[in-house]
N, C-alpha and C positions, 0 to 999 in steps of 0.2 A: 504494500500500500504506500502511496506517495507521502512524503513528509511535508507538512505545512511549513512554508517559509514566512517568517514574520519580518517586517522591516528592521534593518539593523538598529535604527534609533530605538525601537521598542525592545529589542533583545538586550541592548546595553542598559536600558532603564530597568528591565526585569532583573538583570544581574545586580545592578546597584541597589535596588529596593530589597532584594532577597539577601544579598551578602553584606552590604554596608549598613542598611537600615533595619535588617532582620524582620521584614514584614512577612505576613502570611501569604499563601498563594491567593486567597480570596481578596485580601486587601490590595495586593499588587494587581490582580486582574481588574478590579473595579477602578483602580487609579489609571490604568492604561487602556481600559475599554476593550479587554480581551477576555477569553475564558480562563478559568482557573486551571483547566487541563493544559492549556497552552503554556501557562506560567510554569506548571510542574514539569512538563516535558522539556521546556527550554533549560530550566535549572538542572534537571537530571542529565540532559545531554551534555551540558557544559561541565558538570562534575565528572562524568564518565570520560571526558577527553582531557582531564587533568587541569582544567582551567581554575584560576582564582581571579578575584577582582583586579589586582594590579596587572596581571598578565593580560586579561581580557581588555582592560582599559588602554593598554599600550598598543594593541593591535589596530590596524585600520579595518574598514568595513569589509573589504574583500577577503582579507586573511581570516577574520572572525567567521564570516559566512561559510568559507570553504571548510574551516575546521569543524564547524558545528553541523553542516548539512551536506558537505561534499558536492558533487556535481548535481546540477538541477535536473529534475525528472518531471515528466508530465503528471499532473494531478490525477489520482485515481478516483474510484467511485466512493460516494459518501457511505460511512458506516451506518448501519441501522440504529435508530434511536429507540430506547426502551419506552414502554407505554406507561406514563406516570400515573394515569388514572387506575390502571390495573395494579401498579405497585402500591398505590394508596389503599386500595381495597385489600390486598394481600397482607399489608402490614398490620391490619386490624386483627388478624388471626394470631392465636397464641404461638409464641416461639419464632415467628417470622421476623427476620432482620434484613436490613439493606445488604449486608454482606451475603446472606443466603440468596437473596433475589439476584444479586450480581453474578454469583456463581452459576445460577440457573440460566441467566441471560448469556453468559459466555459459552455455555454448553450449546445453546442454539446459534450463537453468533461468535465463533472463536476469534474473529478479527474485530470484535466490538470495542466499545469504549472501556477504558480502565476504570478502576473503582472510584477515583476522585471525580472524574467527569460524569460518571454514572450517577453519583449522589448529587452533584451540582445540578444536573438536569432535573432531578426530582424536586430539589429544594426550590429551584426557580419556579417550577410549576406550582408548588405549594404556596409560595409567596403571592403568586398571581390569584389565588383563591381568596385573598383578603385577610389571611392570618398575619398577625404581627407579633413582634417580640420586643419586650422592654429593653431599652438600650442602657448599658452601664458605661459610664465614662471614667476612664482612668486618668490619674494626674498627668498632665503634660502631654496627653495623647492627641487630642483633637482641637482644632480651631475652626469654628463654624463662621462662615462669612456670607453676606447677602446685602442687597439694597432694599431700602424701605420703599413700599409702594407709594407712600405719601412723601411729598417733597418739602424741603425748606425753601426760603425765598430770600433773594437780595434785590435791592432797588438801584436802578441806574441813576446816579446823582444828576446827570445832565437832562435826561428825558423823563425821569420819574417812572419809567417802565419797570414793572415787577417781573423778575426773572426766576423761574423755578429751578432749583438745583437738587442734585441727588444726595441722599443720605446713605453712606456706607456704614454697615454695622458688622463688628466682629466680636465673638464671644468665646471664651474658653469653656470646654466641656465640663470639667470637674468643678470649677469654682464659680462659673457664671460671670467672671470678671469681664466687663464690657468696654469696647472702644467704639467710637463713632466719629465721623467727620463728613463734611459736605464737600462735594466735587461738582464741577460744572456738568460733566457728562458721565456716561457709563462706558466710555470707550476703553479699549485695552490698556492704553497708557494710564488713564485715571484709575482703572481697576487694579493694575499691578502696583502703581505707586501708593495706593491706599493700603495694600498689603504690607509694603515696606514700612510705612509709618505705623501701622498697627503692631507689627512685630517689634519695632523700636519702642513703642509704648509699653508692650508687655515685657520687654527686656530679654526676650528669649524666643525660641522656636519650638513649636509642637512637632510631633512625629507626622501628623496628618493634617491636611487642610481640606475642609469639606465645603465646597461651594454649591450653589444651585447650578443648573445647566444653562446659565445665561451665555450669550454669544461672546462676551468679552473673555470668558474663561474656558468655554467648551466650543471648539470649532465645529464639531459634528454631534449635536445632541442625539442621544439614544438611550432607551431604558436600560439596555444590557451592556452596550459597548460604546459609551461616550468617548469622543476624541478630544483630549485636552489641547487647548490652544498652545502653539509652540512657545511663545514668549512666557506664558504662564508656567509651562513645563520647565523652562529655563530658570524661572524664579525659584521653583521648588528645588531644582537641582542645586542652585546656588546656596540655598539655606539648608540643604540636607534633609528636606521633607518630601512627602509624597502627596499628590493631589488625588482626592477620592470624591468625585462628583456624586451628589445625591441623585437618586433615581428621579426621573421626570414624573411629576404628578404624585410624588410620595413625600409629603411634608414631614412624616414621622422620621425620615432619614436625617432631617436637619431641624428637628423640633426645637433644639436649643436656640438657634438663631431666629426661628420664627417667633419664639417668645421674646427674645432679646429685641427684635424689631418692634414688637408691640410695646414693650417697655420704653424703648427709645422714643417712640411716637408719643407716649403719654407723659414721660418725664423730661423729654428734651424738646420735641417739636411743639407740644402743647404750651410749654413755658415760653416759647419764642413767638407765640401768635400775635402778641401786641408790641413786639419789638421790631425795629427797622435797622437793616444793615446795608451798607453801601459797597462793601467788598467781601470777598470770600474769606479773607484772612480774619476780618472782624467777626464774621459769623462763626468760624471755627474756634476762635478764641473764646467766644461765649459758650459754644457747645462743650469745650473743654471744662469750663467751670461747672456746667450742669452735670457732666459725666462724673466729675469728682464727687459731687453730692450723691449721685445715683449709686456709685460703687461703695460709698460709705453708709448707705441706707441699710438698716437691718432687714433681713429676709425672714418671713414667717416660717417657711418650710425648713429652715436650717437653724432652728433654736435661737433665732435672733442674731446670728452671725451675719456680717456684711460680706459683700462680694470681695472687698479689699482684704478682709481678714482671712477668708477662705483662700484667696489667691496667694497671700504671703505664706500660708501654712501648707497648702496642698499643691497648687500648680507651679508656683515660682521655683521651688527646689527641683522640680522634675523637668523644667524647660531646658532645652539645649542652648548653649551660648550662641549669640549672634556671630556671624562670620566677621573676621577682622577687616575684610575688604567690602566696601558698600556695593550693593547691587546696581548695575547699570542697565537701564531699560533699553531694550533692542527690539526692533521689528524684523520679522522674517518675511521673505518674499521668494517665490520660485520664479526662475527666469531661464531663458535659453540664450546661449552666447551667440552673438551675431557673427556674420562672416568676417567682420573687421575686428574680431576678438575683443569686443566690448559688450558690456551688459548695461541696460538702462534702468535708472532709479530716479524717479521724479524729474524725468526729462534731462538728466545729466548722464554721461556715459563714462563707465569705469573699465579699465582694461583688465584682462586675465591672460594667462599664457596662451599664445596663439594656437597651441596644439589642442585647446579645448573649444575651438570654433564649432558651433552647432550643437554643443553638449548642453544637457540640462544641469543647472546649478542652483544653489540657494544663496540669497543675499541677506546678510545680517547687518542692519544699519543702526547706529546709535546717533546721538547728537553730534559726535565728533568724528566717528570712523565709519567706513563701509568695508565689510569683509565679504568675500565670496568663497563658498564651500562647494567642493565636488566630491561625492562619495564619502562625506564625513570629514574630508581634509580641507583645511584652509589653503586656498591657492592664490589669493590676492588680498591685499589690505591697502586701503586708501584713506587719506583725510577726506572727510565729507565735504562736498561742494554742491551747493544747490543752484548754481547758475545754469539755467536751462540752455540746452543746445551746445554746451561746452563738453570737452573731453578731458578726463584725467588718465594719462597714459604713462605706465612705467616702462622704461626703456627695455628692461630684461624680458618683458612680455612680447616684444616685437620679433618677427623673423629677422634673420641677419641682414637680408636685403633692405628691410625697412629701417633697421638701425643705421646702416651705412648712409641711407638717404637722409636720415635725421641729423647726421653729423654736419651737413651743409647748412650754413646760415647766410643771410645776405652779406654780413660783414666779412665772413670768411671767403665768400666768392669774390667780393670786391678786392680783398687783399691779394688773392691769387691773381686776378686780372691785372692789378697794379704791377706785379712782377713781370708781366709780359710787356706792358707799355701803357701810356696814358690813354691812347685810343681804345685799347681793349678794355680798360677799366671804365671808360666813359660809355662804351657800348653796353657793357655788362650792367651798369647802373641804369641805362636807358631801358634795357629789356625788363629789368625787375620793376621799374616804375611804370612801365606801360601795361602791366597786368593788374587786375583788380586786387590781387593779393600777391606779395612777393614770391610765395612758394609756387605759384603757377608759372613763374619764369625760371624755376630751378632747372627744369629739363632742358630748356634752350641754352642756358649758361653752361650746364654740364656737357652739352654738345660742343661748345667752344673748347672746353677742357680736353675733350677727346681729340679735337683738331690740333691742339698743341703737341700731342704725341706723334702726329703724322707730319706736321710741318714745323719748321724752325720758328722761333719767337719773332724774328724780323718779318717773315712773310705773314704770320698771323696778325701782327700789329698793323702792317700795311693794309691787309684785307679789312680789318675792323675800321681803319681810318676811311677807306673807300666806302664801306657800308654806311658809316655815319654821314658821309657826304650826300648820300641819296636817301637818307631817312630810313634806312633798314632797321628792323627791330627783331631779327630772328637768326637762329643758327643756320638755317638753310641758305640764307642769303650769303653769309660769309663762306660757307662750304662751297657754294657755286663760284664765288670769286676766286677761291684758291684752286678749285678744280680746273677752271678755264684760264688760269694764269693771269687774271686781270689785276692781281695785286702788283704785278710787275709793270703794268701799263699806267702811265700818268693819266689822271682824270681828263676826260674829253680829248685825249690824244688818239688820232686815227690809227688803226692797225695797218698791217702791210698791204691790205687790199683797199685801203682808204676808207674803211667803215669805222664808225664810232663803236666802241665796245658797248655791249649790252650788259648791264649789271642788274640782275633780277633773280629773285629766289626761284622763279618758275623756269628759268633757262636751264635745260638739261645738258646741253653740250653735245658734240658729235659722237661721243663715246657711249651715250645712253642706250642706243639701239644695238650695240654690238653684243 
């Protein structure tokens, strides 16, 4: 039966979550939007091949893929699924267990699913029947995040327009310690930066971050296999946490933050209803004051203890320390390298090695830098430039022929022409100035350079002097003069047959038809 191949990015994240963060198969599967069976198979396959995290992290995508899966094969037929309704009926009978039902299933289907996937299939079906389980929150384990459906407001001081702004809420699972702030939008950048400020507020990092399946955090919402947005995944990797999206239309998965949002609406938004703020900073300063009061308020269900007291005694000691390096927000974009070995970002063009022309790449852009990745490897790095229509080109990315052309500049060409003579330099300058852009005249001037290899400097200087006299502005005109020996004839002097010489770029000469 064919082996299922996961994207390399997900394989690396599986190994990181399993080996570094010590997460279970089910938590890892929900975080990455894949099945628990796929997580188990990937981790088992990696262990069987003698891998550990340092070695796997040091490999490139191709090496890791080959080691884990070998050569690619065509996918085979799907394995038969067990009947969950029949399983549920059989489990009501005395002595019947999932293990027994799995053994009977394998007798009928020897190539069927292994025990973990078999059980997961049944449990997913069971959850779909409306059964629920009370959640227990361990210290420092989960941070629940969401936006409030009700908005705060700021007022434009010039126009008086009232502008609705979003309220971001984050709450720790064990202590209910709450953070909130206002942001202009729910875009990815506001969403991620709110997480950064929330973690700084808590002074540490939880093992899991549980968001709703909103677009800013989940690029592909799905009840069973949500796809975490790339920048959000990068945030989790930076802080050493895992993102575990709540199931769509399952508020019990994030009941903590649902309650926290309601409390924030009652004890924060309601208190602001008669206050006016002209800037977002002023609004957030006031929200901070109300949050302090909220977190110090005694809670009835916790013997009068406040959120702050529970945080200091339960959650704070269990939180992981913040990274020493601050998180830098970056956007990711898929792109295809153009034939000119450049990729486009916001109408500016950045070079990559010319061998990657027409290849698919990923662009990671921050406020200061633009990086290009191919098969998980960084192949180019540029300082960000937002000037539309311009190019940022690294010399080493160019083919040798292009690099050689790049060596020529107007000043260098003029210096070379000056060594031949003043007329050659004057003609070179005239050619460069006659084009809309100096680089358009490079080819013509380089033609003069080649003529210097065939004719001596004296003849080339005389030919350029004659070309200037008739207003010529091209390599072909000078080449015609030299080929027909007109550089040796004084201007307007008749030749042996009494004819005035013709000096024109279109004159081919008698040898053209030989």
